[in-house]
N, C-alpha and C positions, 0 to 999 in steps of 0.2 A: 505492499499499499505507501502510494506515494503519498507525499501532505508537504506542506510550508513550514519549513524550520521555524522563522516567527509564530505561526499560530503554537508550535510543541512548547517551544518558550514560555509560550502563554499561560498552558498550562500542564507546565511543570513544579512549578511553586503546589499546587494543587494536592498533583499525584503524589512527592515528595512528604507533603505533612498527614496527607492519608495513607501514607505507607508506617511513618515516625506514630502516631497517633495510638497503633496495635504495637510497638515494639520501637525500642532504641534498634539506628545501624550505622554501620559503616559505609562508608562512600561506596565500593565494589559492590555490598551488597542492594545496596537501591539504583546501582545504576543496573543489573543484571534484574535488580523486580521490575522495575519501569520498562527497562526495555526488553520485559515477555509480551507487554500489552501493544506497547508506542515505542515504533525502534529511537535510539536518540543514542549518544556517543558519551563515554566515560568524559569527557573531557565537557562536555553538555552540560551535566549536573555539578560539577561543579561552583560555577558563577553560581547558581541558583542555590545552593549551600550556600555560601559565603553571601549572597545576598539575605538570605532567611535566619542568619544567628546574628548578621550588622543587622538589622532588623528587628530582633527580640522573639523569634517566633521560634528557635531552635539558641539548644544550646548545645557545647561541644565536651566530651569527656573523651579521654585515653587509656584503652585494657590491653594489658596483655593476650598477645597473641598466641599459640601454641603453635605455631608457626610459620612465624620469625618476626617484626619488629614491631611494640605497640601501632593497635588501630585504632586511627579517629571515630567514636563514632557521635550520633546524632540524636538528640533527646529535645520532642518538641517541646516548647513552653505553655504556657496556662493561657500566654499573650495566643502562640500560635493556635492554641488550641479553639481558643474566643475568632480569631483568625480564621483559621479551617472551616469551622460551623458559615461565619458572613460567605464566604467564598462559596463556598456548595450553597446553602440558599439564590448566590446570585448564580450561582454554573447553570440549576436548575431552573431554574425562572428563562432564562437565556437561553436553554433547548426548546425551553419550554415553547416558547417567543419563534423562535423558529421556527418548530414544526409546526404551529401553527402556520406562519405564511406559509411555509412548505405547501399545506392540507390545502388554502383558501388559492394559490397560485395554480397547480392541479386543478381543484373547481375550474375555475375562468377558462381551460381550457379548453 
């Protein structure tokens, strides 16, 4: 499936926060999880993670790894949970409006 990089970038934050609400994850794990549904590169994820941390929606901590160096884990903050809830509401409203537009446009044919 081919899609716009800008569109993916717009939904990446919501995907990351949604995954983090379930459990803390490190960057490569997040990339793999998102990539199983929406094709992204590892490099696309890290600017989003930096922005989410800078804005206070996530925090980070280091954890020892049995297979090498310590990993940086990302944890959703309470502010991030509120932001995610707001984003999900906006997303659902957007999708519903777009689907209504498609339905009515198809009736016009």
